[in-house]
NUVOTOR-81998 format. One line per field, with one value per residue (C-alpha): residue in three letters; x, y, z. Coordinates in nm, 4 decimals. Layout:
type	(ala,...)
x	(X,...)
y	(Y,...)
z	(Z,...)
// end
This chain:
type	(unk,unk,unk,unk,unk,unk,unk,unk,unk,unk,unk,unk,unk,unk,unk,unk,unk,unk,unk,unk,unk,unk,unk,unk,unk,unk,unk,unk,unk,unk,unk,unk,unk,unk,unk,unk,unk,unk,unk,unk,unk,unk,unk,unk,unk,unk,unk,unk,unk,unk,unk,unk,unk,unk,unk,unk,unk,unk,unk,unk,unk,unk,unk,unk,unk,unk,unk,unk,unk,unk,unk,unk,unk,unk,unk,unk,unk,unk,unk,unk,unk,unk,unk,unk,unk,unk,unk,unk,unk,unk,unk,unk,unk,unk,unk,unk,unk,unk,unk,unk,unk,unk,unk,unk,unk,unk,unk,unk,unk,unk,unk,unk,unk,unk,unk,unk,unk,unk,unk,unk,unk,unk,unk,unk,unk,unk,unk,unk,unk,unk,unk,unk,unk,unk,unk,unk,unk,unk,unk,unk,unk,unk,unk,unk,unk,unk,unk,unk,unk,unk,unk,unk,unk,unk,unk,unk,unk,unk,unk,unk,unk,unk,unk,unk,unk,unk,unk,unk,unk,unk,unk,unk,unk,unk,unk,unk,unk,unk,unk,unk,unk,unk,unk,unk,unk,unk,unk,unk,unk,unk,unk,unk,unk,unk,unk,unk,unk,unk,unk,unk,unk,unk,unk,unk,unk,unk,unk,unk,unk,unk,unk,unk,unk,unk,unk,unk,unk,unk,unk,unk,unk,unk,unk,unk,unk,unk,unk,unk)
x	(-3.1719,-3.2456,-3.0364,-2.9458,-2.9238,-2.6853,-2.7113,-3.0520,-2.9584,-3.0083,-2.7731,-2.9248,-3.3043,-3.1679,-3.0163,-3.3422,-3.5484,-3.2906,-3.3282,-3.7075,-3.7148,-3.4870,-3.7177,-3.5061,-3.6269,-3.4865,-3.4346,-3.3516,-3.2197,-2.9389,-2.9106,-2.6515,-2.6400,-2.8716,-2.7339,-2.6981,-2.9134,-2.8344,-3.1762,-3.0699,-2.7026,-2.8896,-3.1215,-2.9207,-2.7561,-2.5638,-2.5101,-2.4942,-2.3042,-2.3539,-2.2669,-2.0012,-1.6261,-1.6265,-1.8762,-1.7692,-1.4694,-1.6874,-1.9910,-1.7751,-1.5931,-1.9093,-2.0849,-1.7642,-1.7046,-2.0821,-2.0152,-2.2472,-2.0989,-2.0689,-2.1091,-1.9355,-1.9536,-1.8423,-1.5304,-1.2743,-1.1647,-0.8890,-1.0432,-0.7018,-0.8045,-1.1456,-0.9759,-0.7483,-1.0521,-1.2566,-0.9641,-0.8997,-1.2714,-1.3463,-1.6422,-1.7153,-1.6170,-1.6532,-1.5567,-1.5748,-1.5740,-1.8207,-2.0767,-2.1863,-2.1128,-2.0355,-1.7664,-1.6234,-1.6160,-1.4722,-1.1817,-1.0837,-1.1102,-0.9020,-0.6282,-0.6397,-0.6234,-0.3348,-0.1363,-0.2320,-0.0989,0.1968,0.4482,0.3202,0.4214,0.2696,-0.0716,-0.1085,-0.3792,-0.6056,-0.9341,-1.2168,-1.4924,-1.8066,-2.0306,-2.3126,-2.2261,-2.2865,-2.0178,-1.7235,-1.4245,-1.2430,-1.0873,-1.3719,-1.2887,-1.3824,-1.1276,-0.8551,-0.9418,-0.9244,-0.6098,-0.4565,-0.5855,-0.4137,-0.0858,-0.0980,-0.1677,0.1208,0.3445,0.4900,0.4674,0.3610,0.1429,-0.2295,-0.4058,-0.7300,-0.9793,-1.2857,-1.6169,-1.8676,-2.1873,-2.5624,-2.7004,-2.5105,-2.4869,-2.1381,-1.9418,-1.6102,-1.4131,-1.0931,-0.8923,-0.5864,-0.4724,-0.2528,-0.1161,-0.3991,-0.6772,-0.7964,-0.9407,-1.2110,-1.3722,-1.6835,-1.9343,-2.1959,-2.4340,-2.8227,-2.9172,-2.8153,-3.0143,-2.7051,-2.4990,-2.7745,-2.8324,-2.4572,-2.4254,-2.6997,-2.5908,-2.2550,-2.4282,-2.6144,-2.2631,-2.0877,-2.3878,-2.4480,-2.0641,-2.0186,-1.7116,-1.4741,-1.2308,-1.1957,-1.2914,-1.2869,-1.5819,-1.3609,-1.3742,-1.7629,-1.7258,-1.4862,-1.6760,-2.0144,-1.8603,-1.6820)
y	(-1.1010,-0.7439,-0.5376,-0.1622,-0.0508,0.2354,0.4009,0.4801,0.4741,0.1880,-0.0660,0.0097,-0.0606,-0.3869,-0.4955,-0.4097,-0.6182,-0.9287,-0.9030,-0.9117,-1.1748,-1.4030,-1.3522,-1.0655,-0.7432,-0.3998,-0.2111,0.0948,0.3019,0.5656,0.8116,1.0984,1.3246,1.0912,0.9959,0.6819,0.6484,0.4571,0.2581,0.1438,0.0564,-0.1713,-0.3119,-0.3937,-0.7287,-0.6215,-0.3175,-0.3333,-0.0232,0.0888,0.4649,0.6655,0.6788,0.9882,0.8808,0.5212,0.5985,0.7987,0.5720,0.2353,0.3853,0.5032,0.1659,-0.0336,0.2054,0.0959,-0.2529,-0.3400,-0.5895,-0.4328,-0.5697,-0.3123,-0.2774,0.0882,0.0782,0.3836,0.4206,0.3234,0.0350,-0.0571,0.1779,0.0212,-0.3382,-0.2457,-0.0863,-0.3962,-0.6135,-0.3811,-0.3694,-0.7384,-0.6588,-0.8350,-0.6479,-0.7731,-0.5526,-0.6691,-0.4904,-0.7344,-0.9748,-1.1939,-1.5615,-1.5728,-1.3086,-1.5119,-1.8240,-1.6303,-1.5044,-1.8732,-1.9583,-1.6495,-1.7659,-2.1234,-1.9973,-1.7512,-2.0382,-2.2458,-2.0049,-1.8885,-2.0743,-1.9142,-1.5640,-1.4986,-1.4793,-1.1471,-1.0828,-0.7665,-0.6723,-0.4621,-0.3671,-0.1559,-0.0014,0.2541,0.6256,0.7017,0.4859,0.7053,0.4551,0.3295,0.0842,-0.1035,-0.2814,-0.5911,-0.5496,-0.4696,-0.8073,-1.0108,-0.8298,-0.9361,-1.3160,-1.2672,-1.1704,-1.4330,-1.7349,-1.5982,-1.5777,-1.2508,-0.8724,-0.7829,-0.4999,-0.5889,-0.3415,-0.2560,-0.0481,0.1097,0.2273,0.4398,0.4796,0.3670,0.1860,-0.1565,-0.2872,-0.4343,-0.6390,-0.7924,-0.9681,-1.1086,-1.1852,-1.3858,-1.2449,-1.5090,-1.4732,-1.6468,-1.6697,-1.5410,-1.6825,-1.5004,-1.5312,-1.3023,-1.2103,-0.9883,-0.8850,-0.8565,-0.6499,-0.5428,-0.8079,-1.0474,-0.8249,-0.7621,-1.1387,-1.2095,-0.9443,-1.0777,-1.4022,-1.2964,-1.1075,-1.4232,-1.5916,-1.3040,-1.3034,-1.6773,-1.7458,-1.4785,-1.3452,-1.1106,-0.8711,-0.8381,-1.1217,-1.1563,-1.2441,-1.5305,-1.6640,-1.6677,-1.8394,-2.0838,-2.2192,-2.2214,-2.4059,-2.6746)
z	(-1.0036,-0.9531,-1.1702,-1.2231,-1.5752,-1.6105,-1.9514,-2.1041,-2.4662,-2.7118,-2.5550,-2.1882,-2.3251,-2.4875,-2.1674,-1.9936,-2.2415,-2.2096,-1.8072,-1.8294,-2.0689,-1.8539,-1.5437,-1.3822,-1.2330,-1.2940,-0.9484,-1.1305,-1.4233,-1.4075,-1.7151,-1.7468,-1.4335,-1.2151,-0.8780,-0.7471,-0.4135,-0.1073,-0.1597,-0.5062,-0.3935,-0.1274,-0.3590,-0.6981,-0.7074,-1.0253,-1.2396,-1.6389,-1.7402,-2.1152,-2.1244,-2.2985,-2.2781,-2.0791,-1.8441,-1.7808,-1.5428,-1.2719,-1.3179,-1.2574,-0.9828,-0.8253,-0.8462,-0.7294,-0.4376,-0.3307,-0.3619,-0.6418,-0.8994,-1.2564,-1.5870,-1.8320,-2.1849,-2.2585,-2.4769,-2.5282,-2.1853,-1.9762,-1.7753,-1.5733,-1.2557,-1.2585,-1.2380,-0.9669,-0.7744,-0.8155,-0.6745,-0.3774,-0.2851,-0.3643,-0.5906,-0.9095,-1.2205,-1.5789,-1.8794,-2.2077,-2.5640,-2.6963,-2.5184,-2.8249,-2.7969,-3.1372,-3.1332,-2.8304,-3.0368,-3.3337,-3.1197,-3.0763,-3.4411,-3.5454,-3.2957,-3.4759,-3.8240,-3.7440,-3.5937,-3.8797,-4.1360,-3.9262,-4.1303,-4.4454,-4.4338,-4.7489,-4.5826,-4.4604,-4.1925,-4.1822,-4.0209,-4.1430,-3.8901,-3.9734,-3.7153,-3.7034,-3.7495,-3.3943,-3.2660,-3.1059,-3.0876,-3.3732,-3.4181,-3.1992,-2.8852,-3.0614,-3.3523,-3.0782,-2.9188,-3.2307,-3.3337,-3.0262,-3.0890,-3.4404,-3.2835,-3.0253,-3.2991,-3.5208,-3.2428,-3.3430,-3.2947,-3.6682,-3.6974,-3.7903,-4.0359,-3.9012,-4.1435,-3.9570,-4.1214,-3.9478,-4.1428,-4.1295,-3.8538,-3.8612,-3.4948,-3.5646,-3.8433,-3.8247,-4.1128,-4.0501,-4.3729,-4.4529,-4.8188,-4.9958,-5.3565,-5.5248,-5.2710,-4.9312,-4.6184,-4.4247,-4.1054,-4.0401,-3.7708,-3.8493,-3.5963,-3.6691,-3.3552,-3.0424,-2.8896,-2.8906,-2.7025,-2.4363,-2.3783,-2.3471,-2.0853,-1.8903,-1.9057,-1.8022,-1.5079,-1.3950,-1.3988,-1.1997,-0.9168,-0.9072,-0.8419,-0.6036,-0.8300,-0.6384,-0.8112,-1.2093,-1.4292,-1.7982,-2.0362,-2.1435,-1.7945,-1.8327,-2.1842,-2.1073,-1.8176,-1.9958,-2.3073,-2.1028)
// end
């Protein structure tokens, strides 16, 4: 698989390492302000976009217009127009706030626990998420994902409190807690490095290219088919 890495920050570098470790090649790299050339557009089989919320809309649009399937991990921007464009162009587009296999499993565990405790209103859910000081969006996209899973499991529209902490160099930690009168139940995911997100993104890209997906798809689509 020949990949284009869009974004030269820490995640872009982690994705490049994951690509090479899985036997793929890097067709090119695009940093801020660098143009997508016709040669790169022809050569790249898939693009991995990890930029910033202000840069992502234009970058993803540019890639989809060029007919390049995109795996996008930037959060904090309105993805809906990109979904519409991918559908219109028939180009594969997979956007996710988190590419960790563990978080995908956690989402399902959260929904199951929420459903089990739904009859017991005294058990109140909340989320605490902690990330490095440079992360710009809060709550994190993953916290929003888990909050949606909580609401779905409880079959109600109650507000889910989310506490966001930005400090240090933590790649990502999410704690889902149900606080009861005399006990609490917690589900925790703690990332030890960005490598887990990069590995998941590359595996999702392999699936996107290998199955010739067209239009917008979700990380759940990849996860569910791999875990069947």
